[in-house]
C-alpha positions in Angstrom: 1.1 -12.8 0.6 3.1 -14.5 3.4 4.4 -11.8 6.4 7.9 -13.3 5.2 7.2 -12.4 1.5 6.1 -9.1 2.7 9.2 -8.5 4.8 11.8 -9.0 1.6 9.5 -6.8 -0.3 9.7 -4.2 1.9 13.2 -4.6 2.4 13.4 -4.6 -1.4 11.9 -1.4 -1.9 13.9 0.6 1.1 17.0 -0.6 -0.7 16.0 0.5 -4.3 15.4 3.3 -2.6 18.8 3.9 -1.3 20.1 3.4 -4.3 18.0 6.2 -6.1 19.4 8.5 -3.5 23.5 7.9 -3.3 24.5 11.0 -5.0 27.9 9.7 -6.1 26.6 6.5 -7.5 28.6 6.9 -10.9 27.3 8.3 -13.9 28.1 7.7 -17.4 31.8 8.4 -18.1 32.3 11.0 -21.0 34.3 8.5 -23.1 31.2 6.3 -23.8 29.4 9.6 -24.9 32.5 10.6 -27.0 32.8 7.1 -28.3 29.3 7.1 -29.5 29.3 10.2 -31.0 32.1 9.3 -33.0 30.4 5.9 -34.0 27.6 8.2 -35.2 29.4 9.2 -38.3 30.2 6.8 -40.9 33.5 8.7 -41.9 34.9 7.8 -38.6 38.6 6.3 -38.5 39.9 3.8 -36.6 42.4 6.7 -35.8 40.2 9.0 -34.8 38.3 6.6 -32.4 41.8 5.5 -31.3 43.0 8.7 -30.4 39.8 9.1 -28.2 40.1 5.6 -26.3 44.0 6.6 -26.4 43.0 9.5 -23.5 42.4 6.6 -21.0 45.7 4.3 -21.2 44.4 2.2 -18.5 41.3 1.7 -20.6 43.5 1.2 -23.5 45.4 -1.6 -21.6 42.5 -3.3 -21.1 41.2 -3.3 -24.7 44.2 -4.9 -25.6 43.9 -7.6 -22.9 41.2 -8.4 -24.5 42.1 -8.4 -27.8 44.9 -10.5 -27.2 42.9 -12.9 -25.4 42.9 -16.9 -26.4 39.4 -17.2 -26.5 39.5 -14.1 -29.2 41.6 -16.6 -31.6 43.6 -13.7 -33.1 46.8 -15.2 -35.0 48.9 -11.8 -34.3 49.8 -9.8 -31.4 47.7 -6.9 -31.2 49.8 -4.0 -29.7 48.2 -0.7 -30.7 44.4 0.6 -30.2 43.8 1.2 -33.8 45.0 -2.0 -34.7 42.5 -3.4 -32.2 39.5 -1.5 -33.4 40.1 -2.5 -36.9 40.2 -6.2 -35.7 37.8 -6.4 -33.4 35.2 -4.0 -35.1 33.6 -0.9 -34.4 30.7 -2.2 -32.8 32.5 -4.5 -30.6 34.9 -1.8 -29.5 31.8 0.0 -28.2 30.5 -2.3 -26.3 34.0 -3.2 -24.4 34.4 0.7 -23.9 31.1 1.1 -22.2 31.5 -2.1 -20.2 34.7 -1.3 -18.9 33.8 2.0 -18.3 30.8 1.4 -16.3 33.2 -1.7 -14.8 35.7 0.7 -13.5 33.5 3.7 -12.0 32.5 0.8 -9.2 36.5 0.0 -8.2 36.5 -0.6 -4.6 39.1 -1.7 -1.9 40.1 -5.0 -0.6 38.9 -6.1 2.6 38.5 -9.6 4.5 35.6 -11.0 2.2 36.5 -8.9 -0.8 39.7 -9.6 -3.4 38.9 -6.7 -6.3 41.5 -8.7 -8.7 39.8 -11.7 -8.0 36.4 -9.8 -8.9 38.0 -8.4 -12.0 39.8 -11.4 -13.7 36.2 -13.4 -12.9 34.4 -10.6 -14.5 36.9 -10.5 -17.8 37.0 -14.4 -18.0 33.0 -14.9 -17.6 33.0 -12.1 -20.6 35.3 -13.3 -22.9 34.2 -16.9 -22.4 30.4 -15.9 -23.3 31.6 -14.0 -26.5 33.4 -17.3 -27.6 30.5 -19.3 -26.8 28.3 -16.6 -28.6 30.8 -17.7 -31.6 30.7 -21.2 -31.0 26.8 -21.1 -31.1 26.2 -18.5 -34.1 24.7 -16.4 -31.7 24.7 -13.3 -33.6 25.4 -10.7 -31.0 28.3 -11.6 -29.3 29.3 -7.9 -28.5 26.2 -8.0 -25.9 27.4 -11.2 -24.4 30.6 -9.8 -23.8 29.1 -6.9 -22.1 26.5 -8.2 -20.5 28.9 -11.0 -18.9 31.5 -8.2 -17.8 28.7 -6.4 -16.0 26.8 -9.4 -14.6 27.9 -9.0 -11.2 28.7 -5.7 -10.8 25.8 -5.4 -8.5 28.1 -7.3 -5.9 30.6 -4.5 -6.2 27.6 -2.1 -5.4 26.8 -3.9 -2.4 30.3 -4.3 -1.4 30.9 -0.3 -1.5 27.7 1.3 -0.8 26.1 -1.3 1.7 29.1 -2.6 3.3 27.3 -3.8 6.4 24.8 -5.9 4.5 28.1 -7.2 2.5 29.4 -8.6 5.7 26.4 -10.2 7.0 25.9 -11.9 3.6 29.4 -13.4 3.5 28.9 -14.0 7.6 25.5 -15.8 6.9 26.9 -17.9 3.2 30.1 -18.7 5.9 27.7 -20.0 8.6 25.1 -21.7 7.2 26.4 -22.7 4.0 23.8 -20.6 2.1 24.5 -19.3 -1.5 25.0 -16.3 -1.7 22.0 -15.6 -3.9 20.6 -16.6 -1.0 21.9 -14.8 1.7 21.2 -11.7 -0.4 17.5 -12.0 -0.5 17.6 -12.7 3.1 19.7 -9.9 4.3 18.5 -7.2 1.7 15.6 -8.4 0.2 17.1 -8.2 -3.3 20.2 -9.7 -5.0 22.6 -8.5 -7.1 21.1 -8.9 -10.1 18.7 -6.8 -9.2 20.9 -4.1 -8.5 22.9 -5.1 -11.6 19.7 -4.3 -13.5 19.2 -1.0 -12.2 22.4 0.2 -12.7 22.1 -0.8 -16.6 18.8 1.0 -16.6 20.3 4.2 -14.7 22.7 4.4 -17.5 20.2 3.6 -20.4 21.9 0.6 -21.8 20.0 -1.7 -23.4 17.2 -3.5 -22.0 18.4 -7.0 -23.3 21.9 -6.4 -21.3 19.7 -5.4 -18.2 17.2 -8.2 -18.5 20.6 -11.0 -19.2 22.3 -9.6 -15.8 18.8 -9.9 -14.1 18.5 -13.4 -15.0 22.1 -14.6 -15.4 21.5 -17.6 -12.4 18.1 -18.4 -14.0 17.9 -17.7 -17.9 14.9 -20.1 -18.2 13.3 -16.8 -16.8 13.9 -14.3 -19.0 11.2 -13.0 -21.2 12.7 -11.8 -24.0 16.0 -12.8 -24.8 16.8 -16.1 -23.2 19.5 -16.7 -25.1 21.6 -14.0 -24.4 21.0 -15.0 -20.4 21.9 -18.7 -21.1 25.3 -17.5 -22.4 26.3 -15.3 -19.7 24.8 -18.1 -17.3 26.8 -21.1 -19.1 30.1 -18.8 -19.3 29.2 -18.0 -15.5 28.8 -21.7 -14.9 32.1 -23.0 -16.6 34.1 -20.8 -14.0 33.0 -22.8 -11.1 33.0 -26.2 -13.3 36.4 -25.7 -13.7 37.5 -24.2 -11.0 38.7 -21.4 -13.2 39.0 -18.4 -10.6 39.0 -18.0 -6.6 35.9 -15.6 -6.8 34.1 -17.3 -4.1 30.3 -15.6 -4.9 29.5 -18.4 -7.0 30.2 -21.5 -4.6 28.0 -24.1 -5.2 26.6 -22.5 -8.4 23.7 -24.4 -9.8 23.1 -25.1 -13.7 19.9 -24.3 -14.6 19.1 -27.1 -17.1 16.9 -25.3 -19.0 19.9 -24.0 -21.3 20.8 -27.1 -22.8 17.4 -26.5 -24.8 17.7 -22.4 -25.2 21.0 -23.0 -26.7 20.1 -26.0 -28.9 22.5 -28.2 -27.2 20.8 -31.5 -27.5 20.6 -33.9 -24.2 22.8 -33.7 -21.3 25.5 -36.2 -22.8 26.0 -33.4 -25.6 26.1 -30.7 -23.3 28.6 -32.1 -21.4 30.6 -32.8 -24.2 30.5 -29.5 -25.5 31.5 -27.8 -22.0 34.4 -30.1 -21.7 35.5 -29.2 -24.8 36.0 -25.8 -23.7 38.2 -26.5 -21.0 41.2 -26.6 -22.4 40.7 -23.1 -24.1 39.3 -21.4 -21.1 42.5 -22.6 -18.5 44.9 -20.8 -21.6 42.3 -17.8 -21.2 42.8 -17.4 -17.5 46.4 -18.2 -17.5 47.0 -15.4 -19.9 45.3 -13.1 -17.4 47.1 -13.8 -15.0 50.4 -13.2 -16.1 
C-alpha cells in the first residue's frame, strides 16, 4: 500500500470516528416509528395514517408536492394527505415519509457555496425521476428507488453542516483545479459523500440495499448486491446534469458509468440516448412544477 493511499485511509477512519462521536447527529424522527407501527397493522386505514402524518404540516406539503408531480402522472389534483395515501399506496408513503424525515433532519443554512433550495430541488427531482425511470423499466422496487435517490447526496449536507472547514476547502479545490467535487472530497477528507450517506443509513437502520445504492450512485457497476437500484439512481442523477435541469453544482462534470446500459438492459448506446432524450420534456415539466 502506497504512502498516499495509507494517508487517505487514515483520514477516512478519522472522519468516520468523528461522525460516531457527534452527539447532535440526528436520530430517527418519532414520526417514522409511528408510521411503521401503523403499517404493521393490516387494519390501519388511510384516514388513521393521514392523521399521524398531518401532525407535521411541512411533511404534508412535501408529500402532496410529490403526489402532484408530473412524473407520477396522476390525472387529477391530489389535495389531501388521505387521497395521496390511497393513490400512492401504503408502502410508497412509508418510503416517502422515511426519506423526507431523514432529509429534513439535516437542514442547514445558506452560505456562499451552499444553496439549500438548490440542494432540495436537485434531491427531490432526482427522487421523482428515479421513481419514473423505475416504472418505465419495470423495476419492481420503485419506492426504494425514490428513497435512495432523495438521500443520494445527503452526505454533502453532513459535510457542509458538521465539517464546514473541509467543505469550504473542497469547494475551493474544485474551483481552482477543476477537480470534480468527488475527487476533492477524497483528497481533503479521505472519504466521499457517498460513504457518509451509507454510514447514515446504517445508523438509522434503513435497509442495506438503500445504503449500497447511495454508496455506488456514481459507480453503480461496482455495487455488489443490487446494481439495478444504484444504476437507476445514477441515471436519474446523470439526467439532471445532461439536461441542465437544476443549478446544484456539486455534480458538475458528472461522468456516466456506461455499464448502466447493460445493467438496465437499455440495448446499445444509441438506444440509451434515445431513451434519455425521450424523458427530457417530461423532466423539464417536473422541475417547472417544483419551482412554482
